[in-house]
C-alpha positions as a Markdown table, in Angstrom:
| # | Residue | x | y | z |
|---|---|---|---|---|
| 1 | Met | -15.1 | 85.6 | 44.0 |
| 2 | Ser | -17.8 | 84.5 | 41.6 |
| 3 | Leu | -21.1 | 86.2 | 41.4 |
| 4 | Leu | -22.9 | 83.3 | 43.0 |
| 5 | Gly | -20.3 | 83.3 | 45.8 |
| 6 | Lys | -20.9 | 87.0 | 46.4 |
| 7 | Ile | -24.6 | 86.5 | 46.5 |
| 8 | Gln | -24.3 | 83.6 | 49.0 |
| 9 | Ala | -21.8 | 85.5 | 51.1 |
| 10 | Arg | -24.1 | 88.6 | 51.1 |
| 11 | Thr | -27.1 | 86.4 | 52.1 |
| 12 | Gly | -25.0 | 84.9 | 55.0 |
| 13 | Glu | -24.1 | 88.4 | 56.2 |
| 14 | Asp | -27.7 | 89.4 | 56.2 |
| 15 | Val | -28.7 | 86.4 | 58.4 |
| 16 | Thr | -25.8 | 87.1 | 60.8 |
| 17 | Glu | -26.8 | 90.8 | 61.1 |
| 18 | Ala | -30.4 | 89.8 | 61.8 |
| 19 | Lys | -29.3 | 87.4 | 64.6 |
| 20 | Ala | -27.1 | 90.1 | 66.1 |
| 21 | Ala | -30.1 | 92.5 | 66.1 |
| 22 | Asp | -32.2 | 89.9 | 67.8 |
| 23 | Ala | -29.6 | 89.6 | 70.6 |
| 24 | Val | -29.5 | 93.3 | 71.1 |
| 25 | Thr | -33.3 | 93.4 | 71.2 |
| 26 | Glu | -33.4 | 90.7 | 73.9 |
| 27 | Glu | -30.8 | 92.6 | 76.0 |
| 28 | Gln | -32.8 | 95.9 | 75.7 |
| 29 | Ser | -36.2 | 94.3 | 76.6 |
| 30 | Pro | -37.4 | 96.0 | 79.8 |
| 31 | Ser | -39.4 | 93.0 | 81.0 |
| 32 | Gly | -36.4 | 90.7 | 80.6 |
| 33 | Ile | -38.5 | 88.5 | 78.3 |
| 34 | Ala | -36.8 | 87.9 | 74.9 |
| 35 | Met | -38.9 | 89.5 | 72.2 |
| 36 | Gln | -39.6 | 87.0 | 69.3 |
| 37 | Ser | -38.0 | 88.3 | 66.2 |
| 38 | Lys | -37.3 | 86.1 | 63.2 |
| 39 | Pro | -34.3 | 86.8 | 61.1 |
| 40 | Ile | -35.0 | 88.3 | 57.7 |
| 41 | Lys | -33.9 | 85.9 | 55.1 |
| 42 | Lys | -33.5 | 87.0 | 51.5 |
| 43 | Asp | -33.7 | 84.8 | 48.5 |
| 44 | Leu | -31.1 | 84.7 | 45.8 |
| 45 | Val | -33.0 | 87.0 | 43.5 |
| 46 | Ser | -33.4 | 89.7 | 46.2 |
| 47 | Ser | -29.7 | 89.4 | 47.1 |
| 48 | Phe | -28.7 | 89.6 | 43.5 |
| 49 | Arg | -30.6 | 92.9 | 43.1 |
| 50 | Asp | -29.0 | 94.4 | 46.2 |
| 51 | Leu | -25.6 | 93.3 | 45.0 |
| 52 | Lys | -26.1 | 94.8 | 41.6 |
| 53 | Arg | -27.5 | 98.0 | 43.2 |
| 54 | Asn | -24.4 | 98.3 | 45.4 |
| 55 | Asp | -22.0 | 97.5 | 42.7 |
| 56 | Ser | -23.5 | 100.0 | 40.3 |
| 57 | Ser | -23.7 | 102.8 | 42.9 |
| 58 | Pro | -21.9 | 105.9 | 41.7 |
| 59 | Lys | -18.3 | 106.0 | 42.9 |
| 60 | Gln | -16.6 | 109.1 | 44.1 |
| 61 | Gly | -15.5 | 111.3 | 41.3 |
| 62 | Ile | -17.5 | 109.7 | 38.5 |
| 63 | Ser | -20.3 | 112.3 | 38.7 |
| 64 | Arg | -17.7 | 115.0 | 38.1 |
| 65 | Ile | -17.9 | 116.3 | 34.6 |
| 66 | Ser | -14.6 | 115.8 | 32.7 |
| 67 | Lys | -12.7 | 118.7 | 31.3 |
| 68 | His | -13.5 | 117.3 | 27.8 |
| 69 | Gln | -17.2 | 117.5 | 28.5 |
| 70 | Glu | -16.9 | 120.8 | 30.2 |
| 71 | Leu | -15.2 | 122.4 | 27.1 |
| 72 | Lys | -17.8 | 120.8 | 24.9 |
| 73 | Asn | -20.7 | 122.2 | 27.0 |
| 74 | Arg | -19.2 | 125.7 | 27.0 |
| 75 | Leu | -18.6 | 125.6 | 23.3 |
| 76 | His | -22.1 | 124.4 | 22.7 |
| 77 | Lys | -23.5 | 127.3 | 24.7 |
| 78 | Met | -21.4 | 129.7 | 22.7 |
| 79 | Ile | -22.7 | 128.2 | 19.4 |
| 80 | Leu | -26.3 | 128.5 | 20.6 |
| 81 | Ser | -25.8 | 132.2 | 21.3 |
| 82 | Val | -24.4 | 132.8 | 17.8 |
| 83 | Met | -27.0 | 130.6 | 16.0 |
| 84 | Lys | -29.7 | 133.2 | 16.7 |
| 85 | Asp | -28.3 | 135.2 | 13.8 |
| 86 | Glu | -26.6 | 132.6 | 11.6 |
| 87 | Asp | -27.5 | 129.2 | 10.2 |
| 88 | Val | -25.6 | 125.9 | 10.9 |
| 89 | Glu | -23.6 | 125.9 | 7.6 |
| 90 | Ala | -22.2 | 129.4 | 8.4 |
| 91 | Ile | -21.2 | 128.5 | 12.0 |
| 92 | Ile | -19.4 | 125.2 | 11.3 |
| 93 | Pro | -16.2 | 126.8 | 10.0 |
| 94 | Lys | -16.0 | 129.1 | 13.1 |
| 95 | Ile | -16.3 | 126.3 | 15.7 |
| 96 | Asp | -12.6 | 125.7 | 15.9 |
| 97 | Ala | -11.8 | 129.4 | 16.5 |
| 98 | Met | -14.5 | 129.4 | 19.2 |
| 99 | Ala | -12.8 | 126.5 | 21.0 |
| 100 | Val | -9.4 | 128.3 | 20.8 |
| 101 | Glu | -11.0 | 131.4 | 22.3 |
| 102 | Ile | -12.4 | 129.4 | 25.3 |
| 103 | Ile | -9.1 | 127.6 | 25.9 |
| 104 | Lys | -7.2 | 131.0 | 25.9 |
| 105 | Glu | -9.7 | 132.3 | 28.6 |
| 106 | Asp | -9.4 | 129.2 | 30.8 |
| 107 | Glu | -5.9 | 127.8 | 31.1 |
| 108 | Ser | -7.2 | 124.7 | 32.8 |
| 109 | Phe | -8.1 | 123.3 | 29.4 |
| 110 | Arg | -4.6 | 123.5 | 28.1 |
| 111 | Gly | -2.8 | 120.1 | 27.7 |
| 112 | Thr | -5.7 | 118.2 | 29.2 |
| 113 | Ile | -8.1 | 117.9 | 26.2 |
| 114 | Asp | -8.0 | 117.1 | 22.5 |
| 115 | Arg | -9.5 | 120.2 | 20.9 |
| 116 | Lys | -9.9 | 118.6 | 17.5 |
| 117 | Lys | -11.9 | 115.7 | 19.0 |
| 118 | Val | -14.3 | 118.1 | 20.8 |
| 119 | Val | -14.8 | 120.2 | 17.6 |
| 120 | Asp | -15.4 | 117.1 | 15.5 |
| 121 | Glu | -18.0 | 115.8 | 18.0 |
| 122 | Leu | -19.9 | 119.1 | 17.9 |
| 123 | Ile | -19.8 | 119.3 | 14.1 |
| 124 | Asn | -21.2 | 115.7 | 14.0 |
| 125 | Asp | -24.0 | 116.7 | 16.4 |
| 126 | Leu | -24.9 | 119.8 | 14.4 |
| 127 | Ala | -24.5 | 118.7 | 10.8 |
| 128 | Gly | -24.6 | 114.9 | 11.0 |
| 129 | Phe | -25.9 | 112.1 | 13.2 |
| 130 | Gly | -23.9 | 112.6 | 16.4 |
| 131 | Pro | -21.2 | 110.2 | 17.5 |
| 132 | Ile | -22.1 | 107.6 | 14.9 |
| 133 | Asn | -21.5 | 109.9 | 12.0 |
| 134 | Pro | -17.9 | 108.8 | 11.4 |
| 135 | Leu | -19.1 | 105.2 | 11.4 |
| 136 | Leu | -21.7 | 106.0 | 8.7 |
| 137 | Met | -19.0 | 107.6 | 6.7 |
| 138 | Asp | -16.6 | 104.6 | 6.9 |
| 139 | Pro | -17.0 | 102.6 | 3.7 |
| 140 | Asp | -15.7 | 99.4 | 5.4 |
| 141 | Ile | -18.7 | 99.4 | 7.8 |
| 142 | Ser | -21.9 | 97.8 | 6.5 |
| 143 | Glu | -24.0 | 98.0 | 9.6 |
| 144 | Val | -24.2 | 100.2 | 12.7 |
| 145 | Met | -26.0 | 99.0 | 15.9 |
| 146 | Val | -26.7 | 101.3 | 18.8 |
| 147 | Asn | -27.7 | 99.4 | 22.0 |
| 148 | Gly | -28.4 | 102.3 | 24.3 |
| 149 | Pro | -26.0 | 105.3 | 24.9 |
| 150 | Asn | -22.9 | 103.2 | 26.0 |
| 151 | Leu | -22.8 | 100.3 | 23.5 |
| 152 | Val | -22.3 | 100.9 | 19.8 |
| 153 | Tyr | -21.4 | 97.9 | 17.6 |
| 154 | Val | -20.6 | 97.8 | 13.9 |
| 155 | Glu | -20.4 | 95.1 | 11.2 |
| 156 | Arg | -17.0 | 95.2 | 9.4 |
| 157 | Asn | -16.1 | 92.6 | 6.7 |
| 158 | Gly | -19.0 | 90.4 | 7.8 |
| 159 | Lys | -18.0 | 90.4 | 11.5 |
| 160 | Ile | -19.6 | 92.3 | 14.4 |
| 161 | Glu | -17.3 | 94.3 | 16.7 |
| 162 | Leu | -17.7 | 96.7 | 19.6 |
| 163 | Thr | -16.6 | 100.3 | 19.1 |
| 164 | His | -15.4 | 103.0 | 21.5 |
| 165 | Val | -18.2 | 105.3 | 20.4 |
| 166 | Gln | -20.6 | 106.4 | 23.1 |
| 167 | Phe | -23.4 | 108.9 | 23.6 |
| 168 | Arg | -23.8 | 111.2 | 26.6 |
| 169 | Asp | -27.1 | 109.7 | 27.7 |
| 170 | Asp | -30.5 | 108.5 | 26.4 |
| 171 | Glu | -31.5 | 112.0 | 25.5 |
| 172 | His | -28.5 | 112.4 | 23.3 |
| 173 | Val | -29.6 | 109.2 | 21.4 |
| 174 | Met | -33.1 | 110.5 | 21.1 |
| 175 | Asn | -31.9 | 113.7 | 19.6 |
| 176 | Val | -30.1 | 111.7 | 16.9 |
| 177 | Ile | -33.3 | 109.6 | 16.3 |
| 178 | Asp | -35.3 | 112.7 | 15.9 |
| 179 | Lys | -32.8 | 113.9 | 13.2 |
| 180 | Ile | -33.3 | 110.6 | 11.4 |
| 181 | Val | -37.1 | 110.3 | 11.4 |
| 182 | Ser | -38.2 | 114.0 | 11.2 |
| 183 | Pro | -37.2 | 114.6 | 7.5 |
| 184 | Ile | -39.3 | 111.7 | 6.2 |
| 185 | Gly | -42.4 | 112.5 | 8.2 |
| 186 | Arg | -42.1 | 109.6 | 10.7 |
| 187 | Arg | -42.4 | 109.8 | 14.5 |
| 188 | Val | -41.3 | 107.8 | 17.4 |
| 189 | Asp | -42.4 | 108.2 | 21.0 |
| 190 | Glu | -43.8 | 106.2 | 23.9 |
| 191 | Ser | -47.2 | 105.7 | 22.1 |
| 192 | Ser | -45.4 | 104.6 | 19.0 |
| 193 | Pro | -42.0 | 103.2 | 20.1 |
| 194 | Met | -41.0 | 101.4 | 16.9 |
| 195 | Val | -40.4 | 102.8 | 13.5 |
| 196 | Asp | -38.7 | 102.0 | 10.2 |
| 197 | Ala | -37.0 | 104.8 | 8.5 |
| 198 | Arg | -34.1 | 105.6 | 6.0 |
| 199 | Leu | -31.2 | 107.9 | 5.8 |
| 200 | Pro | -30.8 | 110.4 | 2.9 |
| 201 | Asp | -28.5 | 107.9 | 1.1 |
| 202 | Gly | -31.1 | 105.2 | 1.3 |
| 203 | Ser | -29.6 | 103.3 | 4.2 |
| 204 | Arg | -32.3 | 101.3 | 6.1 |
| 205 | Val | -33.0 | 102.3 | 9.8 |
| 206 | Asn | -34.9 | 100.5 | 12.5 |
| 207 | Ile | -35.6 | 102.3 | 15.8 |
| 208 | Ile | -37.1 | 101.0 | 19.0 |
| 209 | Ile | -37.1 | 103.0 | 22.2 |
| 210 | Pro | -38.2 | 102.5 | 25.9 |
| 211 | Pro | -40.4 | 101.1 | 27.3 |
| 212 | Leu | -39.9 | 98.3 | 24.8 |
| 213 | Ala | -36.1 | 98.6 | 24.6 |
| 214 | Leu | -34.9 | 98.0 | 28.1 |
| 215 | Asn | -31.3 | 99.0 | 27.4 |
| 216 | Gly | -32.3 | 102.4 | 26.1 |
| 217 | Pro | -33.0 | 103.8 | 22.7 |
| 218 | Thr | -31.8 | 101.2 | 20.1 |
| 219 | Ile | -30.9 | 102.0 | 16.5 |
| 220 | Thr | -30.0 | 99.5 | 13.8 |
| 221 | Ile | -28.7 | 101.0 | 10.5 |
| 222 | Arg | -28.1 | 98.8 | 7.4 |
| 223 | Lys | -25.8 | 100.9 | 5.3 |
| 224 | Phe | -25.9 | 101.0 | 1.5 |
| 225 | Ser | -23.0 | 102.0 | -0.7 |
| 226 | Lys | -22.9 | 105.5 | -2.1 |
| 227 | Asp | -22.7 | 104.0 | -5.6 |
| 228 | Pro | -25.1 | 101.1 | -6.1 |
| 229 | Tyr | -23.4 | 97.7 | -6.5 |
| 230 | Thr | -23.3 | 96.3 | -10.0 |
| 231 | Ile | -23.1 | 92.7 | -11.2 |
| 232 | Asp | -19.4 | 93.1 | -11.6 |
| 233 | Asp | -19.1 | 93.9 | -7.9 |
| 234 | Leu | -21.0 | 90.7 | -7.0 |
| 235 | Val | -18.7 | 88.7 | -9.2 |
| 236 | Lys | -15.7 | 90.4 | -7.5 |
| 237 | Phe | -17.1 | 89.7 | -4.0 |
| 238 | Gly | -17.6 | 86.0 | -5.0 |
| 239 | Thr | -21.4 | 86.2 | -4.6 |
| 240 | Val | -21.8 | 84.8 | -8.2 |
| 241 | Asn | -19.5 | 83.8 | -11.0 |
| 242 | Gln | -19.3 | 85.2 | -14.5 |
| 243 | Glu | -21.5 | 82.5 | -16.1 |
| 244 | Met | -24.3 | 82.9 | -13.5 |
| 245 | Ala | -24.2 | 86.7 | -14.0 |
| 246 | Ile | -24.8 | 86.3 | -17.7 |
| 247 | Phe | -27.6 | 83.8 | -16.9 |
| 248 | Leu | -29.3 | 86.2 | -14.4 |
| 249 | Glu | -29.2 | 89.1 | -16.8 |
| 250 | Ala | -30.8 | 87.0 | -19.5 |
| 251 | Cys | -33.6 | 86.0 | -17.0 |
| 252 | Val | -34.4 | 89.6 | -16.3 |
| 253 | Lys | -34.4 | 90.7 | -19.9 |
| 254 | Ala | -36.6 | 87.7 | -20.9 |
| 255 | Arg | -39.2 | 88.9 | -18.4 |
| 256 | Leu | -39.1 | 86.0 | -15.9 |
| 257 | Asn | -40.8 | 86.5 | -12.6 |
| 258 | Ile | -38.0 | 86.2 | -10.0 |
| 259 | Phe | -38.1 | 85.8 | -6.3 |
| 260 | Val | -35.0 | 86.5 | -4.2 |
| 261 | Ser | -35.1 | 84.6 | -0.8 |
| 262 | Gly | -32.8 | 84.5 | 2.1 |
| 263 | Gly | -32.3 | 85.2 | 5.8 |
| 264 | Thr | -31.8 | 88.5 | 7.5 |
| 265 | Gly | -28.6 | 90.3 | 6.3 |
| 266 | Ser | -27.9 | 87.8 | 3.6 |
| 267 | Gly | -27.9 | 90.5 | 0.8 |
| 268 | Lys | -31.3 | 90.1 | -0.7 |
| 269 | Thr | -31.9 | 93.8 | -1.3 |
| 270 | Thr | -28.4 | 94.2 | -2.9 |
| 271 | Thr | -29.1 | 91.3 | -5.2 |
| 272 | Leu | -32.6 | 92.7 | -6.0 |
| 273 | Asn | -31.0 | 96.1 | -6.8 |
| 274 | Val | -28.5 | 94.5 | -9.2 |
| 275 | Leu | -31.3 | 92.5 | -10.9 |
| 276 | Ser | -33.4 | 95.6 | -11.3 |
| 277 | Ser | -30.4 | 97.3 | -13.1 |
| 278 | Phe | -30.9 | 94.8 | -15.9 |
| 279 | Ile | -34.4 | 96.1 | -16.7 |
| 280 | Pro | -34.3 | 98.1 | -20.0 |
| 281 | Ser | -34.5 | 101.9 | -19.6 |
| 282 | Asp | -37.5 | 102.2 | -21.9 |
| 283 | Glu | -39.8 | 100.3 | -19.5 |
| 284 | Arg | -42.0 | 101.8 | -16.8 |
| 285 | Ile | -40.9 | 100.5 | -13.4 |
| 286 | Val | -42.9 | 100.8 | -10.1 |
| 287 | Thr | -41.1 | 100.0 | -6.9 |
| 288 | Ile | -42.9 | 99.3 | -3.7 |
| 289 | Glu | -41.1 | 99.3 | -0.3 |
| 290 | Asp | -41.6 | 99.9 | 3.4 |
| 291 | Ala | -38.6 | 102.2 | 3.4 |
| 292 | Ala | -37.3 | 103.3 | 0.0 |
| 293 | Glu | -33.9 | 101.5 | -0.4 |
| 294 | Leu | -33.6 | 100.6 | -4.1 |
| 295 | Gln | -31.3 | 102.7 | -6.2 |
| 296 | Leu | -32.2 | 102.3 | -9.8 |
| 297 | Trp | -30.4 | 104.1 | -12.6 |
| 298 | Gln | -33.4 | 104.1 | -15.0 |
| 299 | Asp | -35.3 | 107.4 | -15.5 |
| 300 | His | -38.8 | 106.0 | -15.8 |
| 301 | Val | -39.1 | 104.8 | -12.2 |
| 302 | Val | -42.0 | 105.4 | -9.8 |
| 303 | Ser | -41.1 | 104.8 | -6.2 |
| 304 | Leu | -43.9 | 104.0 | -3.7 |
| 305 | Glu | -43.4 | 103.8 | 0.1 |
| 306 | Ser | -45.8 | 102.5 | 2.7 |
| 307 | Arg | -47.0 | 104.7 | 5.6 |
| 308 | Pro | -47.7 | 103.8 | 9.2 |
| 309 | Thr | -50.8 | 104.8 | 11.0 |
| 310 | Asn | -50.9 | 108.2 | 12.8 |
| 311 | Ile | -51.3 | 108.7 | 16.6 |
| 312 | Glu | -55.0 | 108.1 | 16.2 |
| 313 | Gly | -54.4 | 104.8 | 14.5 |
| 314 | Lys | -55.6 | 106.1 | 11.1 |
| 315 | Gly | -54.1 | 106.9 | 7.7 |
| 316 | Gly | -51.9 | 103.8 | 7.4 |
| 317 | Ile | -51.1 | 102.6 | 3.9 |
| 318 | Thr | -49.8 | 99.1 | 3.6 |
| 319 | Ile | -47.6 | 97.3 | 1.0 |
| 320 | Arg | -50.8 | 95.5 | -0.1 |
| 321 | Asp | -52.6 | 98.8 | -0.7 |
| 322 | Leu | -49.7 | 99.9 | -2.8 |
| 323 | Val | -49.5 | 96.7 | -4.8 |
| 324 | Arg | -53.2 | 97.0 | -5.7 |
| 325 | Asn | -52.8 | 100.6 | -6.6 |
| 326 | Ser | -49.7 | 99.9 | -8.8 |
| 327 | Leu | -51.8 | 97.7 | -11.1 |
| 328 | Arg | -53.6 | 100.9 | -12.2 |
| 329 | Met | -50.4 | 102.8 | -12.9 |
| 330 | Arg | -49.6 | 100.9 | -16.2 |
| 331 | Pro | -46.5 | 99.2 | -14.8 |
| 332 | Glu | -44.3 | 97.2 | -17.1 |
| 333 | Arg | -42.3 | 95.9 | -14.2 |
| 334 | Ile | -43.3 | 95.7 | -10.5 |
| 335 | Val | -40.5 | 95.5 | -8.0 |
| 336 | Ile | -41.5 | 94.8 | -4.4 |
| 337 | Gly | -38.8 | 95.3 | -1.7 |
| 338 | Glu | -40.1 | 92.6 | 0.6 |
| 339 | Val | -43.2 | 90.4 | 0.7 |
| 340 | Arg | -44.1 | 89.5 | 4.3 |
| 341 | Gly | -48.0 | 89.4 | 4.5 |
| 342 | Gly | -51.2 | 89.4 | 2.6 |
| 343 | Glu | -49.7 | 91.4 | -0.3 |
| 344 | Ala | -48.4 | 88.0 | -1.5 |
| 345 | Leu | -51.8 | 87.2 | -3.0 |
| 346 | Asp | -52.0 | 90.5 | -4.9 |
| 347 | Met | -48.4 | 90.0 | -6.1 |
| 348 | Leu | -49.1 | 86.5 | -7.4 |
| 349 | Gln | -52.3 | 87.7 | -9.2 |
| 350 | Ala | -50.4 | 90.5 | -10.8 |
| 351 | Met | -47.7 | 88.0 | -12.0 |
| 352 | Asn | -50.4 | 85.7 | -13.4 |
| 353 | Thr | -52.3 | 88.5 | -15.2 |
| 354 | Gly | -49.7 | 89.9 | -17.6 |
| 355 | His | -47.2 | 91.7 | -15.4 |
| 356 | Asp | -44.3 | 89.5 | -16.4 |
| 357 | Gly | -40.8 | 90.4 | -15.3 |
| 358 | Ser | -41.8 | 91.3 | -11.7 |
| 359 | Leu | -39.2 | 91.0 | -8.9 |
| 360 | Ala | -39.6 | 90.6 | -5.2 |
| 361 | Thr | -37.8 | 89.4 | -2.0 |
| 362 | Gly | -38.8 | 87.4 | 1.0 |
| 363 | His | -37.3 | 85.7 | 4.1 |
| 364 | Ser | -36.7 | 81.9 | 4.0 |
| 365 | Asn | -33.9 | 79.4 | 4.5 |
| 366 | Ser | -34.3 | 77.5 | 1.2 |
| 367 | Pro | -36.3 | 77.7 | -2.0 |
| 368 | Arg | -38.7 | 75.0 | -0.7 |
| 369 | Asp | -39.2 | 77.0 | 2.5 |
| 370 | Met | -40.0 | 80.1 | 0.3 |
| 371 | Ile | -42.8 | 78.3 | -1.4 |
| 372 | Ala | -44.2 | 77.2 | 2.0 |
| 373 | Arg | -43.9 | 80.8 | 3.3 |
| 374 | Leu | -45.7 | 82.2 | 0.3 |
| 375 | Glu | -48.6 | 79.8 | 0.9 |
| 376 | Thr | -48.8 | 81.0 | 4.5 |
| 377 | Met | -48.6 | 84.7 | 3.5 |
| 378 | Val | -51.4 | 84.2 | 0.9 |
| 379 | Leu | -53.6 | 82.9 | 3.7 |
| 380 | Met | -52.8 | 86.0 | 5.7 |
| 381 | Ala | -54.7 | 88.0 | 3.2 |
| 382 | Gly | -57.9 | 86.8 | 5.0 |
| 383 | Ile | -59.4 | 84.9 | 2.0 |
| 384 | Asp | -60.2 | 81.3 | 2.6 |
| 385 | Leu | -58.6 | 79.6 | -0.5 |
| 386 | Pro | -58.0 | 75.9 | -0.8 |
| 387 | Val | -54.3 | 75.0 | -0.6 |
| 388 | Lys | -54.3 | 73.6 | -4.2 |
| 389 | Ala | -55.6 | 76.8 | -5.6 |
| 390 | Ile | -52.8 | 78.7 | -3.8 |
| 391 | Arg | -50.2 | 76.4 | -5.1 |
| 392 | Glu | -51.5 | 76.7 | -8.6 |
| 393 | Gln | -51.2 | 80.5 | -8.3 |
| 394 | Ile | -47.6 | 80.2 | -7.0 |
| 395 | Ser | -46.5 | 77.7 | -9.6 |
| 396 | Gly | -48.0 | 79.7 | -12.4 |
| 397 | Ala | -46.6 | 83.0 | -11.2 |
| 398 | Ile | -43.0 | 82.4 | -10.2 |
| 399 | Asp | -40.4 | 81.2 | -12.7 |
| 400 | Leu | -37.2 | 81.4 | -10.7 |
| 401 | Ile | -36.1 | 81.5 | -7.0 |
| 402 | Ile | -32.6 | 82.9 | -6.1 |
| 403 | Gln | -31.6 | 81.8 | -2.6 |
| 404 | Gln | -29.1 | 84.0 | -0.9 |
| 405 | Ser | -27.3 | 83.0 | 2.3 |
| 406 | Arg | -24.8 | 84.5 | 4.7 |
| 407 | Leu | -22.1 | 81.9 | 5.5 |
| 408 | Lys | -20.4 | 81.4 | 8.8 |
| 409 | Asp | -17.4 | 83.5 | 7.8 |
| 410 | Gly | -19.7 | 86.5 | 7.2 |
| 411 | Ser | -19.5 | 86.2 | 3.4 |
| 412 | Arg | -22.7 | 86.4 | 1.4 |
| 413 | Arg | -23.3 | 83.9 | -1.4 |
| 414 | Ile | -26.0 | 82.9 | -3.8 |
| 415 | Thr | -26.4 | 79.2 | -2.8 |
| 416 | Asn | -29.3 | 78.1 | -5.1 |
| 417 | Ile | -30.8 | 79.3 | -8.4 |
| 418 | Thr | -33.9 | 77.2 | -8.6 |
| 419 | Glu | -36.6 | 76.9 | -11.3 |
| 420 | Val | -40.3 | 76.4 | -10.5 |
| 421 | Leu | -41.4 | 73.7 | -12.9 |
| 422 | Gly | -45.1 | 73.6 | -12.1 |
| 423 | Leu | -47.6 | 71.6 | -10.1 |
| 424 | Glu | -47.7 | 67.8 | -10.1 |
| 425 | Gly | -50.6 | 66.6 | -8.1 |
| 426 | Asp | -50.6 | 68.7 | -5.0 |
| 427 | Val | -46.8 | 69.4 | -4.9 |
| 428 | Ile | -45.0 | 72.3 | -6.5 |
| 429 | Val | -42.0 | 70.8 | -8.3 |
| 430 | Leu | -38.6 | 72.7 | -8.0 |
| 431 | Gln | -35.5 | 72.0 | -10.0 |
| 432 | Asp | -32.0 | 73.4 | -9.0 |
| 433 | Ile | -30.2 | 74.9 | -12.0 |
| 434 | Phe | -27.1 | 76.1 | -10.0 |
| 435 | Val | -26.1 | 75.1 | -6.5 |
| 436 | Tyr | -23.3 | 76.3 | -4.2 |
| 437 | Arg | -20.6 | 73.7 | -3.5 |
| 438 | Gln | -18.4 | 74.3 | -0.5 |
| 439 | Glu | -14.9 | 73.0 | -0.9 |
| 440 | Gly | -13.3 | 73.8 | 2.4 |
| 441 | Ile | -11.9 | 76.6 | 4.5 |
| 442 | Asn | -8.6 | 78.5 | 3.7 |
| 443 | Ser | -5.9 | 79.6 | 6.2 |
| 444 | Asp | -7.7 | 82.9 | 6.8 |
| 445 | Gly | -10.9 | 81.1 | 8.0 |
| 446 | Lys | -12.7 | 82.0 | 4.8 |
| 447 | Ile | -15.1 | 79.5 | 3.2 |
| 448 | Val | -13.9 | 78.3 | -0.2 |
| 449 | Gly | -16.6 | 77.2 | -2.7 |
| 450 | Lys | -18.3 | 78.0 | -6.0 |
| 451 | Leu | -21.7 | 78.0 | -7.7 |
| 452 | Val | -21.8 | 75.1 | -10.1 |
| 453 | Pro | -24.5 | 74.0 | -12.6 |
| 454 | Thr | -26.4 | 70.9 | -12.0 |
| 455 | Gly | -26.4 | 69.9 | -15.7 |
| 456 | Val | -30.1 | 70.6 | -16.1 |
| 457 | Arg | -31.2 | 73.0 | -18.8 |
| 458 | Pro | -34.2 | 75.1 | -17.5 |
| 459 | Lys | -37.6 | 74.6 | -19.0 |
| 460 | Phe | -37.8 | 78.4 | -19.8 |
| 461 | Tyr | -34.7 | 78.2 | -22.0 |
| 462 | Glu | -36.9 | 78.6 | -25.1 |
| 463 | Arg | -38.0 | 82.0 | -23.8 |
| 464 | Phe | -34.4 | 83.2 | -24.2 |
| 465 | Glu | -34.5 | 82.3 | -27.8 |
| 466 | Val | -37.9 | 84.0 | -28.3 |
| 467 | Ser | -36.6 | 87.2 | -26.7 |
| 468 | Gly | -33.5 | 87.2 | -29.0 |
| 469 | Ile | -31.2 | 86.3 | -26.1 |
| 470 | His | -28.6 | 83.6 | -26.8 |
| 471 | Ile | -27.2 | 81.7 | -23.9 |
| 472 | Pro | -24.8 | 78.9 | -24.8 |
| 473 | Ala | -25.9 | 75.5 | -23.5 |
| 474 | Thr | -22.4 | 75.0 | -22.0 |
| 475 | Val | -23.4 | 77.5 | -19.2 |
| 476 | Phe | -25.5 | 74.7 | -17.7 |
| 477 | Ile | -22.6 | 72.2 | -17.7 |
| 478 | Glu | -19.8 | 72.2 | -15.2 |
| 479 | Arg | -16.5 | 73.1 | -16.7 |
| 480 | Glu | -14.8 | 69.8 | -15.8 |
| 481 | Glu | -17.4 | 68.0 | -17.8 |
| 482 | Trp | -16.8 | 69.7 | -21.1 |
| 483 | Ser | -13.3 | 71.1 | -20.9 |
């Protein structure tokens, strides 16, 4: 029976029971006069709530702790009794022997539980991040999403899938959250139920807990590879081709101001990290992020990280504060992890006042949308500037916009490399240098396409020559046209 059918049937049963109760009341009335009693009618919403409550009522036997959990609890108590004298690293090698000892004492555990699984779970709780630790160690998984204690999803090869991983309860999830946020000086509680954090390897973490998260504590982890991706990796993945890779390296070395735009999960930070790797090692680099994610190989790097307000609402340091401060740190390159507010104005001013070669990312669906968003973010700085003045700042500051997109098959591609030509009248003129051309879908459901030149040589081409960088003009011509 469908859910609606169950609700309607339940509503009909309630009305029938109410009528039967009225009949009994009439028979039992001492005066012989029927007592007026209206049947209690329930609307569909009330019936639905009752139905869900009855369906979710604990069934017999479910509350009983499984032998697996019982062994885990007893082993945990034994570990706690030993931990008074030893640290975690010394205890981990002894956990398996402890489990064997408990099983020898209680024969009911024999043949009913997987000892190795229990030991691995406890080791993950003690030394790692609980049940999700194996997922974080899996190189094929790029994202881990915990939707409460019973639902854990992962992104594998660009597709989201449900796993069999579960936590004991909300408290178990909160313990893992505490292990994530405590080492970096962040906190999360009912007064501050949202936080951005990072793992020791630089993976980005977002946490939101009840009362805002109705399904229970929610964790979203964007994993980063142990070894930072290089431009060769992006070529291998199909994100760019070899010619585009040479062009992008030349743009960074020629000190062009580059903005990487794209949607959530499109690979902006990875591309920014690869672009940053082209910066010469003898230049002073200042990186500014909400949560430190960039992994630069250069030695002369100063990493700055914003800070949220404390429990009293004080002490917060924003990205905009850090951008202003970075201008006094003699930076040769400023790299901003993500521009999303009033810091856009300070970033544009820095780009327009001698800080060439700066890099940043932002959210947008196209290069043109990125320009419009920058105008909006400049207005968020609280300074009433005319639109034309803002557009002059944008057109004078940004040289190149790299648009990154996540396609329907889960693959990430650079879809536009666009030059900002300048201001004509009140309009910022953009010119595509390379565009992604989709050619079809193969038998595996993967999108087939390539990034091709538009045939236009960029206006800043002369800056390559001035910087001693030679890029053949054939890079800007599609192969079929000159081969």
